[in-house]
C-alpha positions as CSV (number, residue, x, y, z in Angstrom):
1,X,-27.0,7.9,66.4
2,X,-24.7,10.8,66.3
3,X,-25.0,13.4,69.1
4,X,-25.6,16.9,68.7
5,X,-22.6,19.1,68.3
6,X,-22.4,22.9,69.0
7,X,-19.1,25.2,68.4
8,X,-17.8,27.0,71.1
9,X,-18.7,30.5,72.0
10,X,-15.6,31.6,70.2
11,X,-16.9,30.2,67.1
12,X,-20.1,31.6,67.1
13,X,-21.3,33.9,64.3
14,X,-22.2,37.4,64.9
15,X,-25.6,38.8,64.9
16,X,-25.3,42.3,63.9
17,X,-27.9,44.8,64.9
18,X,-28.6,48.0,63.2
19,X,-29.4,49.7,66.6
20,X,-26.2,48.8,67.6
21,X,-26.9,46.6,70.8
22,X,-25.5,43.4,71.5
23,X,-27.1,40.6,69.9
24,X,-27.3,36.8,70.9
25,X,-25.2,35.0,68.9
26,X,-26.3,32.2,66.6
27,X,-25.1,28.9,67.0
28,X,-23.3,27.4,63.9
29,X,-24.4,23.8,63.5
30,X,-21.1,21.7,62.7
31,X,-22.2,18.1,62.0
32,X,-25.1,17.6,64.3
33,X,-28.3,15.8,64.1
34,X,-31.3,17.6,62.4
35,X,-33.9,19.3,64.8
36,X,-34.6,18.6,68.3
37,X,-33.5,15.5,70.1
38,X,-31.7,14.4,66.7
39,X,-34.9,14.0,65.1
40,X,-35.5,16.1,61.8
41,X,-38.1,18.8,62.2
42,X,-41.0,18.1,59.7
43,X,-42.4,21.5,58.6
44,X,-46.2,22.1,59.4
45,X,-48.5,21.8,56.5
46,X,-49.1,25.4,55.2
47,X,-46.0,26.4,56.0
48,X,-44.3,29.2,53.8
49,X,-40.9,29.2,52.5
50,X,-38.5,31.9,51.0
51,X,-38.5,32.4,47.4
52,X,-35.9,31.4,45.3
53,X,-34.3,33.9,43.2
54,X,-31.3,32.0,41.3
55,X,-29.9,28.7,41.2
56,X,-26.3,28.4,39.9
57,X,-24.6,25.0,39.3
58,X,-21.7,23.9,41.1
59,X,-18.5,25.5,39.9
60,X,-15.0,25.3,41.9
61,X,-13.7,28.7,41.9
62,X,-10.5,29.8,43.9
63,X,-11.9,31.6,47.1
64,X,-9.6,34.1,48.9
65,X,-10.1,36.5,51.7
66,X,-7.7,39.5,51.5
67,X,-6.8,42.2,53.8
68,X,-5.4,45.4,52.4
69,X,-2.9,47.1,54.2
70,X,-2.6,51.0,54.0
71,X,1.0,51.2,55.3
72,X,0.4,55.3,55.8
73,X,-2.2,54.0,58.7
74,X,0.6,53.2,60.8
75,X,2.2,56.6,61.7
76,X,5.4,58.4,60.5
77,X,7.7,55.3,61.2
78,X,8.1,51.8,61.5
79,X,5.0,50.3,59.8
80,X,6.4,46.9,58.8
81,X,7.2,46.3,62.4
82,X,3.7,47.8,63.4
83,X,1.8,45.4,61.0
84,X,3.6,42.5,62.1
85,X,2.5,43.3,65.6
86,X,-1.0,43.0,64.2
87,X,-0.9,39.7,62.8
88,X,-3.2,37.5,64.9
89,X,-6.1,40.0,64.7
90,X,-5.6,40.3,61.1
91,X,-5.5,36.5,60.8
92,X,-8.3,36.1,62.7
93,X,-10.5,38.1,60.0
94,X,-10.1,34.8,58.2
95,X,-7.3,36.1,56.1
96,X,-5.8,34.2,53.3
97,X,-3.8,37.0,51.7
98,X,-2.3,39.9,53.6
99,X,-2.0,42.6,50.8
100,X,0.2,45.2,51.4
101,X,0.0,48.9,49.5
102,X,3.3,49.7,47.7
103,X,6.4,49.4,50.0
104,X,8.7,51.0,47.5
105,X,10.7,54.0,47.7
106,X,8.5,57.1,47.0
107,X,9.6,60.1,44.8
108,X,8.2,63.5,43.8
109,X,4.6,63.2,42.2
110,X,4.5,66.7,40.8
111,X,5.8,68.0,37.4
112,X,9.3,69.1,37.5
113,X,9.6,73.0,37.4
114,X,6.1,73.9,39.0
115,X,6.0,76.0,42.2
116,X,6.3,74.1,45.3
117,X,7.9,71.3,43.7
118,X,8.1,68.8,46.5
119,X,6.7,65.3,47.1
120,X,3.0,64.9,47.9
121,X,3.7,61.3,49.5
122,X,1.6,59.2,47.2
123,X,2.6,55.5,47.7
124,X,1.9,54.8,43.6
125,X,4.8,57.3,42.6
126,X,7.6,54.8,42.6
127,X,11.1,56.3,42.6
128,X,12.8,52.7,42.6
129,X,11.2,49.5,42.1
130,X,13.9,47.5,44.1
131,X,14.0,49.9,47.0
132,X,11.8,50.1,50.3
133,X,10.2,53.2,51.6
134,X,12.8,53.8,54.5
135,X,9.9,55.8,56.3
136,X,8.2,52.0,56.6
137,X,11.4,50.3,57.9
138,X,14.0,48.4,56.6
139,X,14.4,45.5,53.8
140,X,15.1,43.1,56.9
141,X,12.0,44.4,58.7
142,X,10.0,43.9,55.6
143,X,11.3,40.5,55.2
144,X,10.5,39.8,58.9
145,X,6.8,40.8,58.3
146,X,6.2,38.6,55.4
147,X,8.1,35.4,57.1
148,X,5.7,36.1,60.1
149,X,2.6,36.4,58.1
150,X,3.6,33.2,56.0
151,X,4.3,31.5,59.4
152,X,0.7,32.2,60.6
153,X,-0.7,30.6,57.3
154,X,-1.3,33.7,55.1
155,X,0.2,34.5,51.8
156,X,1.9,37.9,51.2
157,X,0.8,40.2,48.1
158,X,2.4,43.2,47.2
159,X,1.1,46.3,45.1
160,X,2.8,46.9,41.6
161,X,2.6,50.1,39.6
162,X,3.7,49.1,36.4
163,X,1.9,52.1,34.0
164,X,3.8,54.9,35.3
165,X,6.6,56.2,37.9
166,X,7.5,59.3,39.6
167,X,8.8,62.0,38.2
168,X,12.3,61.3,39.8
169,X,12.4,57.6,39.1
170,X,16.1,56.9,38.3
171,X,15.0,55.3,35.1
172,X,13.5,58.6,33.9
173,X,17.4,60.0,33.9
174,X,19.1,56.9,32.8
175,X,16.4,55.8,30.3
176,X,14.3,58.5,29.1
177,X,13.3,56.5,26.0
178,X,11.2,54.0,28.2
179,X,9.0,56.9,28.6
180,X,6.2,58.2,26.2
181,X,7.4,61.5,24.8
182,X,4.8,64.3,23.7
183,X,5.3,66.3,20.5
184,X,7.5,68.9,21.8
185,X,9.9,66.0,23.1
186,X,9.2,66.3,26.9
187,X,8.1,63.3,28.9
188,X,4.3,62.7,28.8
189,X,2.0,61.8,31.5
190,X,-1.2,59.2,31.6
191,X,-3.8,60.4,29.5
192,X,-6.0,57.4,28.6
193,X,-8.4,57.6,31.6
194,X,-8.2,61.2,32.4
195,X,-4.7,63.6,32.7
196,X,-2.6,62.3,35.6
197,X,-0.1,65.1,35.6
198,X,1.4,63.6,38.8
199,X,3.3,60.8,37.0
200,X,5.0,59.9,34.0
201,X,3.7,57.4,31.4
202,X,6.2,54.7,30.7
203,X,6.3,53.3,26.9
204,X,5.7,49.5,26.7
205,X,6.5,49.5,23.2
206,X,10.3,49.4,24.4
207,X,11.3,45.9,25.2
208,X,14.2,47.0,27.0
209,X,11.7,48.4,29.3
210,X,9.8,44.8,29.3
211,X,13.1,43.3,31.0
212,X,13.9,45.9,33.7
213,X,10.3,45.5,34.6
214,X,10.3,41.8,34.8
215,X,13.8,41.9,36.5
216,X,12.2,44.3,39.5
217,X,8.9,42.0,39.5
218,X,11.2,38.6,40.0
219,X,13.4,40.8,42.9
220,X,10.7,40.7,45.4
221,X,9.8,37.1,44.9
222,X,13.4,35.8,45.1
223,X,14.4,38.5,47.5
224,X,11.7,38.3,49.8
225,X,9.4,35.4,48.9
226,X,6.3,37.1,48.2
227,X,3.2,35.0,46.9
228,X,1.6,37.3,44.4
229,X,0.9,40.9,43.0
230,X,-2.1,43.1,43.1
231,X,-1.4,45.1,39.7
232,X,-2.4,49.0,39.9
233,X,-4.4,50.1,36.7
234,X,-3.3,46.9,35.0
235,X,-5.4,47.5,31.8
236,X,-3.4,50.5,31.1
237,X,-0.5,48.2,30.5
238,X,0.0,46.2,27.2
239,X,-1.7,42.8,27.3
240,X,1.5,41.1,25.7
241,X,3.6,42.6,28.5
242,X,1.4,40.9,31.1
243,X,1.4,37.7,29.4
244,X,5.0,37.3,29.2
245,X,5.8,38.7,32.8
246,X,2.8,36.5,34.8
247,X,4.4,33.5,32.6
248,X,7.6,34.3,34.0
249,X,6.5,34.8,37.6
250,X,4.1,31.7,37.6
251,X,7.2,29.6,36.4
252,X,9.5,31.2,39.0
253,X,7.0,30.5,41.7
254,X,4.2,28.0,40.9
255,X,0.8,29.1,42.3
256,X,1.9,32.6,42.2
257,X,-1.2,34.8,42.4
258,X,-1.9,37.7,40.3
259,X,-4.7,40.4,40.9
260,X,-5.6,43.0,38.3
261,X,-6.9,46.3,39.3
262,X,-9.2,46.1,36.5
263,X,-12.9,45.2,35.6
264,X,-11.9,44.1,32.1
265,X,-12.1,40.2,31.6
266,X,-9.7,40.2,29.1
267,X,-7.0,40.3,32.2
268,X,-7.9,36.7,32.7
269,X,-6.5,36.1,29.2
270,X,-3.5,37.7,30.0
271,X,-3.1,35.2,33.1
272,X,-4.3,37.2,35.9
273,X,-6.2,35.1,38.5
274,X,-8.4,37.6,40.1
275,X,-9.6,40.9,38.6
276,X,-11.5,43.6,40.4
277,X,-15.3,43.6,40.6
278,X,-16.3,47.4,41.1
279,X,-19.9,46.7,40.0
280,X,-20.7,44.2,42.7
281,X,-20.3,47.4,45.1
282,X,-22.7,49.7,43.2
283,X,-25.3,46.7,43.1
284,X,-24.8,45.9,46.6
285,X,-25.5,49.4,47.5
286,X,-28.9,49.2,45.7
287,X,-29.7,46.3,48.0
288,X,-28.8,47.4,51.4
289,X,-31.2,49.1,53.2
290,X,-34.1,48.0,50.7
291,X,-37.0,45.9,50.9
292,X,-37.5,45.5,47.5
293,X,-36.9,42.0,45.6
294,X,-33.0,40.9,45.0
295,X,-34.1,39.2,41.8
296,X,-32.5,41.9,39.5
297,X,-29.2,41.9,41.7
298,X,-28.8,38.0,41.3
299,X,-29.8,38.3,37.5
300,X,-26.9,40.4,37.4
301,X,-24.4,38.2,39.6
302,X,-25.2,35.4,37.3
303,X,-23.9,37.0,34.1
304,X,-21.1,38.4,36.3
305,X,-20.3,34.7,37.1
306,X,-20.6,33.6,33.8
307,X,-17.9,36.3,32.6
308,X,-15.2,34.7,34.9
309,X,-13.6,31.3,33.6
310,X,-13.3,29.0,36.5
311,X,-11.2,28.6,38.7
312,X,-10.7,32.4,38.4
313,X,-12.8,34.9,40.3
314,X,-13.4,38.2,40.7
315,X,-12.9,40.2,43.8
316,X,-15.4,41.8,45.7
317,X,-15.1,44.9,48.3
318,X,-17.3,47.4,50.3
319,X,-14.3,50.0,49.8
320,X,-10.6,50.1,49.3
321,X,-8.2,53.0,49.4
322,X,-9.6,54.6,46.3
323,X,-13.1,54.6,47.5
324,X,-12.3,55.5,51.0
325,X,-11.1,59.1,49.7
326,X,-14.6,59.9,48.7
327,X,-16.7,58.3,52.0
328,X,-16.3,56.2,54.9
329,X,-18.2,52.5,54.5
330,X,-20.9,53.5,57.0
331,X,-22.0,56.5,54.8
332,X,-21.9,54.7,51.8
333,X,-24.0,51.4,53.4
334,X,-26.2,53.3,55.7
335,X,-24.2,52.5,58.9
336,X,-21.3,50.4,60.3
337,X,-23.9,47.4,60.6
338,X,-25.0,47.9,57.2
339,X,-21.5,47.8,55.6
340,X,-20.7,44.5,57.6
341,X,-24.1,43.2,56.5
342,X,-22.9,43.9,52.9
343,X,-19.5,42.6,53.3
344,X,-20.9,39.3,54.7
345,X,-23.4,39.0,51.8
346,X,-20.6,39.6,49.3
347,X,-18.3,37.0,51.1
348,X,-21.0,34.4,51.1
349,X,-20.9,34.4,47.4
350,X,-18.7,32.6,44.9
351,X,-15.9,34.9,44.5
352,X,-13.2,36.3,46.4
353,X,-13.4,39.4,48.7
354,X,-11.2,42.2,50.2
355,X,-11.4,43.8,53.4
356,X,-9.7,47.6,53.7
357,X,-7.9,47.7,56.9
358,X,-9.9,50.4,59.0
359,X,-13.4,49.1,57.8
360,X,-13.1,46.5,60.7
361,X,-13.0,49.2,63.4
362,X,-15.6,51.2,61.7
363,X,-13.7,54.4,61.0
364,X,-16.3,56.8,59.9
365,X,-14.0,59.7,58.1
366,X,-12.6,59.8,54.6
367,X,-9.0,58.6,54.4
368,X,-6.7,60.0,51.8
369,X,-4.1,57.3,51.1
370,X,-1.7,60.3,50.4
371,X,-1.6,61.4,53.7
372,X,-0.1,59.9,57.0
373,X,-2.0,59.4,59.9
374,X,-1.9,56.7,62.9
375,X,-5.2,54.7,63.2
376,X,-6.3,53.5,66.3
377,X,-7.0,49.8,65.7
378,X,-8.2,49.1,69.2
379,X,-11.6,51.6,68.5
380,X,-14.8,49.7,68.1
381,X,-13.5,46.4,69.3
382,X,-16.9,45.1,69.4
383,X,-17.4,45.7,65.5
384,X,-14.1,44.2,64.9
385,X,-14.9,41.0,66.9
386,X,-18.1,40.8,65.0
387,X,-16.2,40.9,61.8
388,X,-13.8,38.2,63.2
389,X,-16.3,36.1,63.8
390,X,-18.2,36.4,60.8
391,X,-15.2,36.0,58.5
392,X,-14.1,32.8,60.4
393,X,-17.2,31.5,60.2
394,X,-17.6,32.2,56.2
395,X,-14.1,30.8,55.9
396,X,-15.4,27.4,56.6
397,X,-18.2,27.8,53.9
398,X,-17.6,25.1,50.8
399,X,-18.7,27.0,47.8
400,X,-17.8,24.2,45.4
401,X,-21.2,23.0,45.1
402,X,-24.3,24.7,43.7
403,X,-25.4,27.8,45.0
404,X,-29.2,28.7,45.4
405,X,-30.4,32.3,46.6
406,X,-33.7,32.8,48.1
407,X,-35.3,36.1,49.8
408,X,-37.8,36.4,52.5
409,X,-38.9,39.6,54.5
410,X,-35.9,41.4,53.4
411,X,-33.5,38.5,54.3
412,X,-31.3,37.1,51.6
413,X,-30.1,33.4,51.8
414,X,-27.3,31.9,49.9
415,X,-27.2,28.2,50.2
416,X,-24.7,25.4,49.5
417,X,-24.8,22.0,50.1
418,X,-23.3,22.1,53.4
419,X,-24.0,25.7,54.2
420,X,-26.7,28.3,54.6
421,X,-26.0,32.3,55.1
422,X,-28.7,34.6,55.9
423,X,-28.4,38.4,55.9
424,X,-31.1,40.8,56.4
425,X,-30.4,43.6,54.0
426,X,-33.6,45.5,54.9
427,X,-32.3,47.2,58.1
428,X,-35.8,46.3,59.6
429,X,-36.3,43.7,62.5
430,X,-38.2,41.1,60.9
431,X,-39.3,37.2,60.9
432,X,-38.3,35.5,57.9
433,X,-39.4,32.1,56.5
434,X,-36.3,29.9,55.5
435,X,-35.4,28.2,52.1
436,X,-37.6,25.2,51.4
437,X,-34.3,22.6,50.8
438,X,-33.0,24.1,54.4
439,X,-36.1,24.4,56.7
440,X,-36.3,22.1,59.9
441,X,-33.1,20.4,58.8
442,X,-29.5,20.0,60.0
443,X,-30.6,22.4,63.0
444,X,-31.9,25.2,60.6
445,X,-35.3,26.4,61.8
446,X,-38.5,26.9,59.6
447,X,-38.8,30.4,60.4
448,X,-36.3,32.7,62.0
449,X,-36.3,36.1,63.7
450,X,-33.8,38.8,62.2
451,X,-32.6,42.2,63.8
452,X,-31.6,44.9,61.3
453,X,-28.9,43.8,59.4
454,X,-28.4,40.7,61.1
455,X,-27.0,37.6,59.6
456,X,-26.6,34.0,60.6
457,X,-24.6,31.2,59.4
458,X,-25.2,27.7,59.6
459,X,-22.7,24.9,58.5
460,X,-23.5,21.2,58.5
């Protein structure tokens, strides 16, 4: 008979409480015998079980935990070195991929000739695709950051802005024919999704532009050794360009990861491995703080998964650099505990997830990614620890088997053959039943007390 085994306190899973008081952390079973003394607990007659709301067949998808780095949150200089100094705590968030927002030289992002023509400082207005932003550090310091992250077992992803450039990009003066022009002959700005007058629109009808863009994309792979790109406004660029460029990148470095900032599933056909899933956030906001059934949420989730061809995935997030300009996670999801509960439930699902740097310290103000500021990464240490413990535990969840979702008293369960995640989304303390397939087995009780926004993770 095997002995019952418990993980050490360092691997205990967080119990997050809406009242903000510390909770007793539940133990993650790991290969242990079921029930007390190694005997399986036999549920009592008449016991109630959580209600099943969805069953999905086994689907082997890639699963990545991505950490988004806004370099402007590291002060006026030396961001590359400052991020490198934080790599241990970033890795402790279960991070598979370190994603850096644009590292490139910024240009003016206002139309030439306007009063006060000066740079705003947007990282998405690229002046030179093959030059680092000197305010962040040197090329050697960037290489050191990338190498240090990879040494800790993380892949590194850069941001890429293919659709447009700054108004003082070198291409605009040397190759104005690579840009779209208005009827009067002047350079056009993007108009597909609103008028973006702060940037100049590239014209991907020009094949010479393709060659220059592909050369710049490949430069950072060969020069710095990155492992992927997150591509800004990817659906604004021609599909045939992406198919060609991605094919070349994957040939240059097998296993290269391409993430599209786009909800259009056609991007999968272009060669992207992951696409954004903004709908997940809006659907999750309906769940957090509610006692209503999650059946509609999981009905949507099934259709959402059906649209993603395995092993490719969609990307789930509570916030990112765009969303943070509108409201903090605590505002959008009732509280910091609600935001954490939402992220845990997202990350438990079969997909990839992204944490925006600042969420883990509970920063409660909006963040304008145009502006430089110095984030206090030591603030709210208890919350950061809870994120780390939760995401380390979720990193051990094997999602390749069938997934069963159930609910009881405001608690949502996501079960796989070797794991069970329970999240109290209601914001109210309760005593919940467990799913029938798990109750009384593998160290899982037949009922469980949950605090407000508390969650528990069992692995076996």
